[in-house]
C-alpha positions in Angstrom: -7.3 136.4 45.5 -10.9 137.2 46.4 -11.4 133.7 47.8 -8.3 133.9 49.9 -9.4 137.3 51.3 -13.0 136.4 52.1 -12.6 132.7 53.1 -9.2 132.5 54.9 -7.6 134.1 57.9 -4.3 134.8 56.1 -2.7 138.2 56.3 -2.4 140.3 53.2 1.4 139.5 53.1 0.7 135.8 53.1 -2.0 136.2 50.4 0.5 138.3 48.4 3.2 135.6 48.7 0.7 133.0 47.4 -0.6 135.1 44.5 2.6 137.0 43.4 1.1 140.4 44.0 2.3 142.9 46.7 0.5 143.2 50.0 -0.5 146.8 49.2 -2.1 145.6 45.9 -4.0 142.9 47.8 -5.3 145.5 50.3 -6.2 148.0 47.5 -8.1 145.3 45.5 -10.0 144.2 48.6 -10.9 147.8 49.5 -11.9 148.8 46.0 -13.8 145.6 45.3 -15.6 145.8 48.7 -14.5 142.3 49.6 -15.3 141.4 53.2 -12.5 139.8 55.3 -13.0 136.6 57.2 -14.4 137.4 60.7 -11.2 136.0 62.4 -8.7 137.5 60.0 -6.2 140.0 61.4 -7.1 143.6 61.2 -4.5 146.3 60.5 -4.0 148.7 63.4 -4.1 151.7 61.1 -7.7 151.0 60.2 -9.1 150.6 63.7 -11.0 153.5 65.3 -11.2 154.4 68.9 -8.9 153.6 71.8 -7.3 150.6 70.0 -6.3 152.7 67.0 -2.6 152.7 66.1 -0.4 155.7 66.2 -0.4 156.3 62.5 -4.2 156.4 62.3 -4.4 158.7 65.3 -2.0 161.2 63.8 -3.7 161.1 60.4 -7.1 161.7 62.1 -5.5 164.5 64.1 -4.2 166.2 61.0 -7.7 166.0 59.4 -9.4 167.4 62.5 -6.9 170.2 63.0 -7.2 171.2 59.4 -11.0 171.2 59.7 -10.8 173.2 62.9 -8.4 175.7 61.4 -10.6 176.2 58.3 -13.7 176.7 60.6 -11.8 179.3 62.7 -10.7 181.2 59.6 -14.2 181.0 58.1 -15.7 182.4 61.3 -13.2 185.2 61.4 -13.8 186.0 57.7 -17.6 186.2 58.2 -17.5 188.2 61.4 -18.1 192.0 60.9 -15.4 192.8 63.5 -12.0 191.3 64.3 -11.7 189.6 67.6 -8.0 189.7 68.3 -7.9 186.7 70.7 -9.9 184.6 68.3 -7.5 185.6 65.5 -4.5 184.5 67.5 -6.2 181.2 68.4 -7.0 180.6 64.7 -3.3 181.3 63.8 -2.1 178.9 66.4 -4.5 176.1 65.1 -3.3 176.8 61.5 0.3 176.4 62.7 -0.6 173.2 64.6 -2.3 171.8 61.5 0.7 172.7 59.3 3.2 171.0 61.7 1.1 167.8 61.9 0.7 167.7 58.2 4.5 167.9 57.8 4.8 164.8 60.0 8.4 163.5 60.2 9.5 165.5 57.2 10.4 168.6 59.3 14.1 169.2 59.6 15.6 168.3 62.9 17.0 171.3 64.7 19.0 169.2 67.1 20.7 166.4 65.2 22.5 165.3 68.4 19.3 164.7 70.3 18.9 161.2 71.7 16.5 158.9 69.8 13.1 158.2 71.4 12.7 154.8 73.0 9.6 152.7 73.1 9.1 153.7 76.7 8.5 157.3 75.6 5.5 156.3 73.6 4.1 154.0 76.3 4.1 156.8 78.9 1.2 159.0 78.1 2.4 162.1 79.8 5.8 161.9 78.2 4.3 161.5 74.7 2.0 164.5 75.2 4.9 166.6 76.6 7.0 165.7 73.6 4.2 166.7 71.2 3.7 170.1 73.0 7.5 170.6 72.8 7.4 170.0 69.1 4.5 172.5 68.7 6.5 175.1 70.7 9.5 174.5 68.5 7.3 175.0 65.4 6.2 178.4 66.7 2.8 177.5 68.3 2.0 179.5 71.4 0.4 176.8 73.6 -1.3 179.4 75.9 -3.3 180.7 72.9 -4.4 177.3 71.6 -8.2 176.6 71.9 -9.2 173.8 74.3 -10.7 171.8 71.5 -7.4 171.7 69.6 -5.5 170.7 72.7 -7.9 167.9 73.4 -7.4 166.6 69.8 -3.6 166.7 70.3 -3.8 164.8 73.6 -6.1 162.2 72.2 -3.8 161.6 69.1 -0.6 161.2 71.1 -2.1 158.9 73.7 -0.7 155.3 73.2 -3.2 152.7 72.1 -4.9 150.5 74.7 -3.6 146.9 74.9 -5.7 144.6 72.6 -8.4 142.6 74.3 -8.4 138.9 73.9 -10.9 137.4 71.6 -13.2 134.6 72.5 -15.4 133.7 75.4 -14.4 134.6 78.9 -13.6 131.7 81.1 -14.8 131.7 84.6 -12.8 130.1 87.4 
């Protein structure tokens, strides 16, 4: 299995089919063993960082960052000698945002008759951000009281990934 991971450009599913293991087992062994993939092997979109990151990774990073921001806000409030009411409300809103993002798709649907989202909704950046803000409002978050840092994290996570760049040398006409 190690030879297939390090010396071929096969996907984890193709390696799993050849070895009889599951693709998740192949990935786990490669990660735990520190095996390096072939330079031209495909890369999972949930492991990329930056603008090319997939939706799942962006949402996972959003959850982690919102949780850290919420903990920092609560710690600052706990350590301050006086209570700043605006900062307290902001901290509460960030905690609500972090809780809603941590729930993911497990939250109950309040409108079961609502139409399903199409692929175009995720392609259009403004539509995706509006939908995320709507979900936050439904969860009880007061958008007007959310800190700018938390709003920037939300917008970044719900922005669709950039199209992949072609590999290889550029050809000049």
